[in-house]
C-alpha positions in Angstrom: 100.9 80.1 64.3 98.9 78.0 61.7 97.6 79.6 58.5 94.0 79.0 57.3 95.5 76.8 54.6 97.4 74.5 57.3 93.8 74.2 59.4 91.9 72.7 56.5 91.5 69.0 56.8 92.9 67.2 53.5 90.2 64.4 54.2 86.8 63.9 55.9 85.1 60.6 56.9 81.6 60.2 55.3 79.9 60.8 58.3 81.8 64.1 59.1 81.0 65.1 55.6 76.9 64.3 56.0 76.9 65.9 59.2 78.4 69.1 58.2 76.5 69.2 54.9 73.2 68.7 57.1 74.3 71.6 59.1 74.7 74.0 56.1 71.5 72.7 54.5 70.0 74.1 57.6 71.7 77.3 57.4 70.8 77.8 54.0 67.1 77.1 54.5 67.4 80.3 57.1 68.4 82.7 54.2 69.4 85.3 56.8 72.9 85.7 55.6 72.9 86.2 52.0 76.7 86.5 52.0 77.0 83.0 52.6 76.9 80.2 49.7 75.7 77.3 52.2 74.1 75.3 49.0 77.7 75.3 47.5 79.1 74.1 50.7 76.6 71.3 50.8 77.5 69.9 47.6 81.4 70.3 47.9 80.8 68.1 51.2 78.5 65.6 49.8 80.7 65.2 46.9 83.5 64.8 48.7 85.8 67.6 46.7 88.8 67.7 49.2 90.4 70.4 47.2 87.4 72.9 48.1 87.5 72.4 51.7 88.8 75.7 51.7 85.3 77.2 51.0 83.8 75.1 54.0 86.2 75.8 56.7 86.6 79.4 57.9 89.0 78.4 60.8 91.9 80.9 60.5 94.2 79.9 63.5 95.0 77.7 66.5 92.9 78.4 69.5 94.4 81.4 71.6 95.8 79.8 74.4 94.9 80.9 78.2 98.2 82.4 78.8 98.1 84.4 75.6 94.9 85.9 76.8 95.9 86.7 80.1 99.1 88.4 78.9 97.2 90.6 76.5 94.8 91.5 79.3 97.9 92.4 81.6 99.3 94.4 78.8 96.3 96.4 78.2 95.8 96.9 82.0 99.2 97.9 82.0 98.9 100.4 79.0 95.9 101.9 80.8 97.9 102.5 83.8 100.8 104.2 81.7 98.2 106.5 80.3 96.8 107.4 83.5 100.2 108.2 84.8 101.1 110.2 81.8 97.6 112.3 82.0 98.7 113.2 85.2 102.1 114.8 84.2 102.7 118.6 83.6 103.6 119.6 79.8 107.2 120.4 81.5 107.4 116.9 83.0 106.2 114.9 79.8 108.8 116.8 77.7 111.6 115.3 79.5 110.3 111.9 78.7 110.6 110.0 75.5 106.8 108.8 75.8 107.0 108.0 71.9 108.9 104.9 73.2 106.4 103.6 75.2 103.4 104.2 73.4 101.2 101.5 72.5 101.8 99.8 69.1 99.4 96.9 69.0 100.6 93.5 68.1 101.9 92.0 65.2 99.1 90.6 63.3 101.0 88.1 61.1 102.8 86.2 63.9 101.0 87.1 66.9 97.8 85.7 68.2 97.5 88.5 70.8 96.5 90.9 68.0 93.6 88.5 67.3 92.5 88.5 71.1 93.1 92.3 71.5 90.6 93.0 68.3 88.1 90.8 69.7 88.5 92.4 73.0 88.3 96.0 71.7 85.9 95.6 68.7 83.3 92.8 69.7 83.4 92.9 73.8 84.2 96.8 73.9 86.8 96.5 76.2 89.9 99.1 76.4 87.8 101.3 74.3 90.9 103.9 74.2 92.0 101.6 71.5 89.0 101.6 69.3 89.5 103.0 66.3 93.5 103.0 66.4 95.3 100.8 64.0 96.5 97.9 66.2 98.8 96.2 64.0 102.6 96.6 65.1 103.9 94.6 61.9 106.7 93.8 64.4 107.2 90.9 67.0 109.6 93.4 68.8 106.4 95.2 70.2 105.4 92.0 72.1 109.2 91.7 73.8 109.2 95.2 74.9 105.6 94.8 76.4 106.8 91.7 78.4 109.9 93.9 79.4 107.6 96.5 80.6 105.0 94.0 82.3 107.9 92.7 84.3 108.8 96.0 85.8 104.9 96.7 86.2 104.6 93.3 88.3 107.1 94.5 90.7 105.3 97.6 91.2 102.2 95.8 92.0 103.8 93.2 94.2 104.7 96.2 96.4 100.7 97.1 96.5 101.5 100.3 94.3 98.8 100.4 91.8 99.4 103.8 90.1 102.6 104.5 88.3 104.5 107.8 88.7 107.2 109.9 86.8 109.8 107.9 88.0 108.4 104.6 86.8 107.8 105.8 83.5 111.4 106.7 83.2 112.2 103.3 84.5 110.1 101.8 81.9 111.3 104.1 79.0 114.5 102.6 80.0 113.8 99.3 79.2 112.7 99.6 75.9 
């Protein structure tokens, strides 16, 4: 995953600089966002201060590809099924399972674009609200590896046209991670 610094161009053509300067000049005239210093961006672009382009560009990473988006959605749907199955268990049944092993821990914010997409889906699109307000940075790439193992099992269940998980499915999923 590229960092913001890697995404900032080292050079811009005079046409690119003029177009961007004009766009920031228009934004500056709107004065709606007082937190943005559009005039400074205009000057940076007009004078070609390449060392200051980091003040102009707010692109933090590569795009999140379609496959990653779909995989994130599948993981969130899987966790909805898992949580629904857990909610149907008795306290005695829950006590027999190591549910902590399959608890949703989020994604690694530093190394994983799933995190950005998850955050967008939960906070901006108000989907999967069961995760809203939760700490979603797992700080570990292992969480994604475990989710993929769990997804593989879930997909087998879905292929058999079973859409709900039961206690045996939960046991099998726990054994995978």
